[in-house]
PLY file of the C-alpha trace (Angstrom):
ply
format ascii 1.0
element vertex 336
property float x
property float y
property float z
element edge 335
property int vertex1
property int vertex2
end_header
17.36 10.41 8.89
16.38 8.33 6.18
18.72 6.75 4.56
19.44 2.42 3.20
20.29 1.95 6.12
17.76 3.16 8.75
15.49 1.10 6.29
16.90 -1.94 6.49
16.82 -1.63 10.23
13.50 -0.87 10.14
12.00 -3.56 8.11
13.49 -7.08 9.03
17.09 -6.19 6.78
14.63 -5.88 4.17
11.83 -8.45 4.42
8.78 -6.29 4.92
9.27 -4.43 1.27
9.43 -7.25 -0.37
6.50 -9.01 1.28
5.05 -5.43 0.39
5.32 -5.28 -3.07
5.91 -8.92 -4.32
2.39 -10.19 -3.93
1.41 -13.17 -3.53
1.55 -17.11 -0.58
6.02 -16.61 -1.53
8.28 -17.91 1.48
11.36 -17.21 1.93
14.39 -19.36 0.32
11.70 -21.53 -2.08
11.40 -21.10 -5.93
7.62 -19.00 -6.64
6.72 -17.94 -10.31
7.44 -13.97 -10.02
4.20 -11.30 -9.71
5.42 -8.47 -11.26
5.07 -10.03 -15.35
3.90 -13.07 -16.87
6.17 -15.77 -15.49
5.78 -19.60 -16.15
7.80 -21.00 -14.20
8.65 -21.16 -10.61
12.60 -19.60 -11.31
11.98 -16.42 -8.04
13.12 -16.70 -4.93
13.65 -14.17 -1.96
17.29 -15.68 0.56
18.64 -14.19 2.84
22.35 -13.38 2.09
24.66 -13.29 4.55
27.33 -11.41 2.83
25.14 -8.24 2.59
23.19 -9.53 5.78
19.37 -8.39 3.40
17.62 -9.96 2.12
17.55 -10.18 -1.82
15.65 -11.99 -4.67
16.67 -13.98 -7.56
14.99 -14.61 -10.48
16.71 -17.46 -12.85
14.19 -16.78 -15.18
14.71 -13.53 -15.88
17.56 -11.56 -14.26
16.59 -7.94 -14.84
14.09 -9.27 -11.49
17.42 -9.64 -9.46
18.78 -7.37 -6.67
18.16 -5.94 -3.46
14.55 -4.79 -2.12
15.41 -1.25 -3.53
16.87 -2.43 -7.14
13.29 -4.89 -7.50
11.28 -1.15 -5.99
12.93 1.13 -8.95
12.48 -1.73 -10.91
8.34 -1.88 -10.02
8.59 2.07 -10.59
10.96 3.28 -12.89
13.60 3.75 -11.25
17.20 3.18 -11.43
18.86 3.19 -8.15
22.75 3.83 -10.09
21.14 6.64 -10.60
21.16 9.66 -7.45
17.82 11.10 -7.47
15.57 7.95 -8.73
17.98 6.26 -5.67
15.81 8.61 -3.68
12.85 8.46 -4.73
13.08 4.72 -3.61
13.74 5.92 -0.31
11.22 7.79 -0.03
8.47 5.65 -1.55
9.42 2.67 0.51
9.44 5.11 3.55
5.79 6.42 2.36
4.13 2.75 1.45
5.35 0.73 4.38
4.81 3.97 7.19
7.92 4.00 8.78
8.05 7.38 9.62
11.45 7.91 9.35
12.22 11.74 9.38
12.80 13.30 5.81
13.58 16.76 6.16
17.12 15.00 7.86
18.39 13.51 4.44
21.29 11.44 4.18
21.67 11.02 1.25
24.73 9.92 -0.72
26.39 8.20 -3.55
27.90 5.83 -0.41
23.89 4.90 -0.10
23.48 3.78 -3.34
23.68 -0.76 -3.15
27.00 -1.65 -5.16
27.00 -4.33 -7.59
29.52 -6.62 -6.19
31.38 -10.36 -6.98
29.16 -13.08 -7.30
29.02 -15.75 -4.25
27.71 -18.28 -3.57
24.14 -17.73 -1.64
22.80 -19.75 1.10
18.84 -20.32 1.16
17.52 -20.34 4.96
14.50 -21.57 5.79
10.98 -19.30 5.90
11.15 -15.85 8.40
7.55 -15.91 9.69
6.47 -12.36 9.27
5.89 -10.61 12.27
2.68 -10.33 14.19
2.08 -6.15 15.95
0.13 -6.37 19.44
-2.42 -3.75 19.57
-5.58 -2.81 21.51
-8.43 -0.24 20.90
-10.60 1.34 22.52
-13.56 2.51 20.76
-15.79 5.29 20.84
-19.00 6.67 19.19
-18.61 8.68 16.28
-18.29 12.75 17.07
-20.55 15.07 15.16
-17.22 17.08 14.33
-15.82 13.61 12.92
-19.42 12.31 11.32
-19.26 16.46 9.25
-15.77 14.59 8.68
-17.46 11.52 6.01
-19.82 14.06 5.27
-17.92 16.38 2.91
-17.14 13.47 0.90
-20.83 11.88 1.00
-19.81 9.22 3.08
-22.92 8.21 5.23
-22.40 6.37 9.19
-24.34 3.28 7.18
-22.44 3.38 5.03
-19.21 3.63 7.81
-20.69 0.91 9.45
-21.06 -1.80 6.51
-17.55 -1.18 6.16
-16.58 -1.51 9.60
-14.75 1.56 10.29
-14.73 3.10 13.64
-13.61 5.48 15.57
-11.45 5.35 18.10
-9.88 6.64 21.59
-7.42 4.78 22.28
-4.98 2.62 19.88
-2.03 0.65 21.43
0.32 -1.15 19.50
4.17 -1.36 18.80
6.88 -0.34 16.65
8.92 -2.01 13.87
11.66 -2.57 16.73
9.27 -3.73 19.22
8.57 -0.87 21.56
5.23 -0.01 23.02
3.37 3.19 22.49
-0.11 4.50 23.06
-1.63 7.22 20.58
-5.08 8.96 22.16
-7.68 11.13 19.82
-8.50 14.41 20.29
-11.72 16.52 18.85
-8.98 18.23 16.61
-7.51 15.24 15.75
-9.50 12.42 14.33
-8.54 8.59 15.24
-10.05 6.08 13.26
-9.49 2.50 11.94
-10.82 0.17 9.56
-11.29 -3.56 11.46
-10.66 -6.94 9.76
-10.33 -9.78 11.25
-6.78 -10.37 11.52
-5.62 -7.20 11.31
-6.48 -2.97 11.67
-5.87 0.18 9.78
-5.73 3.11 11.38
-6.24 6.50 9.75
-5.29 10.06 11.27
-6.23 12.51 8.78
-5.10 15.41 10.89
-2.35 14.32 12.20
2.00 14.10 11.27
1.47 9.98 10.94
-1.26 9.15 9.24
-1.54 5.72 8.67
-0.81 3.33 10.85
-1.48 -0.81 11.72
-2.05 -3.64 13.74
-2.31 -8.30 13.87
-1.42 -9.16 11.03
-1.80 -7.41 7.23
-1.94 -9.60 4.94
-0.24 -9.95 1.73
-2.64 -9.40 -1.15
-4.44 -6.50 1.10
-7.91 -5.69 -0.89
-10.20 -3.21 1.25
-14.02 -3.88 0.15
-13.58 -7.08 -1.94
-15.57 -9.22 0.87
-18.86 -6.37 0.61
-18.96 -6.41 -3.84
-21.71 -8.01 -5.08
-21.30 -11.07 -7.18
-22.00 -9.11 -10.25
-22.37 -5.52 -11.69
-20.81 -3.16 -14.70
-17.95 -1.12 -13.37
-15.23 -1.40 -10.43
-13.04 1.18 -9.66
-9.76 -0.01 -8.50
-8.32 3.12 -6.61
-5.79 4.32 -4.29
-7.45 4.85 -0.89
-9.61 3.30 1.66
-11.42 7.06 2.03
-12.00 6.46 -1.62
-13.67 3.26 -1.39
-16.73 4.56 0.70
-16.08 8.14 -1.23
-17.82 5.65 -4.77
-19.64 3.23 -2.83
-21.79 6.18 -1.26
-22.01 8.05 -4.54
-23.62 4.28 -6.33
-19.84 2.66 -7.74
-18.88 -0.89 -7.18
-14.45 0.07 -6.06
-11.63 -1.80 -4.17
-8.39 -0.81 -2.65
-4.98 -2.35 -2.31
-2.73 -1.18 0.35
-0.98 2.30 -1.74
-0.73 3.24 -5.03
2.16 1.74 -5.52
2.43 -1.64 -4.23
1.47 -4.18 -6.99
-1.77 -5.31 -7.38
-2.36 -9.43 -7.85
-2.60 -10.68 -11.00
-4.85 -13.67 -9.78
-7.33 -11.30 -7.47
-7.97 -8.35 -10.90
-8.69 -12.09 -13.21
-11.13 -13.58 -10.76
-12.87 -9.98 -10.91
-12.73 -9.22 -14.64
-15.55 -12.40 -14.23
-17.95 -10.34 -12.20
-17.55 -6.80 -13.54
-17.56 -6.17 -16.87
-14.93 -3.34 -16.85
-12.37 -2.60 -14.13
-11.03 1.13 -14.27
-7.79 2.38 -12.50
-9.34 5.67 -11.14
-5.88 7.33 -9.10
-5.29 10.24 -7.05
-3.76 13.00 -10.09
-0.68 13.86 -8.51
2.71 12.85 -9.97
2.70 9.68 -7.33
-0.40 8.25 -8.26
-1.12 9.11 -12.38
2.93 7.19 -12.21
1.76 4.63 -10.54
-1.86 4.05 -12.37
-0.28 4.46 -15.32
2.44 1.70 -14.64
-0.34 -0.62 -13.42
-2.62 -0.49 -16.86
-0.28 -1.52 -18.43
1.35 -4.57 -16.22
-2.57 -5.54 -16.81
-3.02 -4.63 -19.95
-3.75 -8.99 -20.47
-6.85 -8.33 -18.08
-8.24 -5.14 -20.07
-7.80 -3.39 -16.94
-8.40 0.47 -18.05
-7.26 3.49 -16.44
-9.26 6.79 -15.78
-7.49 10.76 -14.53
-9.47 12.77 -12.69
-9.96 16.48 -14.13
-7.85 17.38 -10.82
-4.80 19.82 -10.81
-3.16 17.15 -8.79
-2.53 18.78 -5.83
-2.43 18.09 -2.32
-5.83 19.55 -1.76
-7.20 18.31 -5.31
-6.39 15.24 -6.35
-8.10 12.04 -5.60
-12.03 11.32 -6.49
-13.66 12.66 -2.33
-11.81 15.84 -3.85
-13.55 15.59 -6.57
-17.52 14.57 -4.73
-16.55 17.81 -2.74
-15.14 19.73 -4.45
-18.07 19.57 -7.36
-20.85 19.24 -3.82
-21.67 16.00 -5.15
-23.78 14.82 -3.11
-26.63 12.12 -2.11
-29.97 12.76 0.03
-29.88 10.10 2.61
-32.94 11.51 4.27
0 1
1 2
2 3
3 4
4 5
5 6
6 7
7 8
8 9
9 10
10 11
11 12
12 13
13 14
14 15
15 16
16 17
17 18
18 19
19 20
20 21
21 22
22 23
23 24
24 25
25 26
26 27
27 28
28 29
29 30
30 31
31 32
32 33
33 34
34 35
35 36
36 37
37 38
38 39
39 40
40 41
41 42
42 43
43 44
44 45
45 46
46 47
47 48
48 49
49 50
50 51
51 52
52 53
53 54
54 55
55 56
56 57
57 58
58 59
59 60
60 61
61 62
62 63
63 64
64 65
65 66
66 67
67 68
68 69
69 70
70 71
71 72
72 73
73 74
74 75
75 76
76 77
77 78
78 79
79 80
80 81
81 82
82 83
83 84
84 85
85 86
86 87
87 88
88 89
89 90
90 91
91 92
92 93
93 94
94 95
95 96
96 97
97 98
98 99
99 100
100 101
101 102
102 103
103 104
104 105
105 106
106 107
107 108
108 109
109 110
110 111
111 112
112 113
113 114
114 115
115 116
116 117
117 118
118 119
119 120
120 121
121 122
122 123
123 124
124 125
125 126
126 127
127 128
128 129
129 130
130 131
131 132
132 133
133 134
134 135
135 136
136 137
137 138
138 139
139 140
140 141
141 142
142 143
143 144
144 145
145 146
146 147
147 148
148 149
149 150
150 151
151 152
152 153
153 154
154 155
155 156
156 157
157 158
158 159
159 160
160 161
161 162
162 163
163 164
164 165
165 166
166 167
167 168
168 169
169 170
170 171
171 172
172 173
173 174
174 175
175 176
176 177
177 178
178 179
179 180
180 181
181 182
182 183
183 184
184 185
185 186
186 187
187 188
188 189
189 190
190 191
191 192
192 193
193 194
194 195
195 196
196 197
197 198
198 199
199 200
200 201
201 202
202 203
203 204
204 205
205 206
206 207
207 208
208 209
209 210
210 211
211 212
212 213
213 214
214 215
215 216
216 217
217 218
218 219
219 220
220 221
221 222
222 223
223 224
224 225
225 226
226 227
227 228
228 229
229 230
230 231
231 232
232 233
233 234
234 235
235 236
236 237
237 238
238 239
239 240
240 241
241 242
242 243
243 244
244 245
245 246
246 247
247 248
248 249
249 250
250 251
251 252
252 253
253 254
254 255
255 256
256 257
257 258
258 259
259 260
260 261
261 262
262 263
263 264
264 265
265 266
266 267
267 268
268 269
269 270
270 271
271 272
272 273
273 274
274 275
275 276
276 277
277 278
278 279
279 280
280 281
281 282
282 283
283 284
284 285
285 286
286 287
287 288
288 289
289 290
290 291
291 292
292 293
293 294
294 295
295 296
296 297
297 298
298 299
299 300
300 301
301 302
302 303
303 304
304 305
305 306
306 307
307 308
308 309
309 310
310 311
311 312
312 313
313 314
314 315
315 316
316 317
317 318
318 319
319 320
320 321
321 322
322 323
323 324
324 325
325 326
326 327
327 328
328 329
329 330
330 331
331 332
332 333
333 334
334 335
């Protein structure tokens, strides 16, 4: 059941939520520069509040960014935790972005679930709580004809998959957030792909109810496609997902993506890339989530001259991203 308590239970009392949305190499109980705005003094702190038994953030330089993980996700997405409708959207956003897989059809959204403003009490700042590495194992297999056809409908050829370390998996074993082991298998009609990196793996199951999973240690500043970028270029697209990156690259463009459209984009990465590329353009999905996220990010990155491009798509599930655009217009490259 999707509610505040269930999310806290699955995210180490909210710490994993902060690690997902607040970029940078910060440590629990240590002051750092708040990456959510142009902070010039390290006076922000994420700590464990023993009274509520949850992690919270305190920004002594800008109290707007103080609160629990739901307050911060709401602030990032322009939502108010004290508004019931907004709080429901915050819970759904966290559930989706962190791949918690809580059933949203069984909802427990009551006013009492909204964090109440409590009187201020002394707060204790403990030592760092390390991010947990999820053990995993995989059995790789060759791409089937059906799997190759799946990628080719977006113009993505086997050479691109190889360059970007995309694998076809027969089996994936790992643990859920409670440490319980599980095993997933692919079938002829339920593909299982992997985006492989040195310290982590991201699983993509396009036709499954649970589409994304992770193994290993996913970095705070996860950025797919970064190591494959050329040293210099004219235009770089920041898009919503790995498949969109692969589709853009297959059609001759430079592209990267972060872990999700709604996660915070590290300004440090964009700043470095601005020295290598003349134009950096956000190219997100045309559904409400993508449009809202790209608008938020372009405002946050305005000082780095990042622009926003909206595709001429309906925004439905079948027609919302750059991969759908290439597919619907039959814009393919002949690799023969």
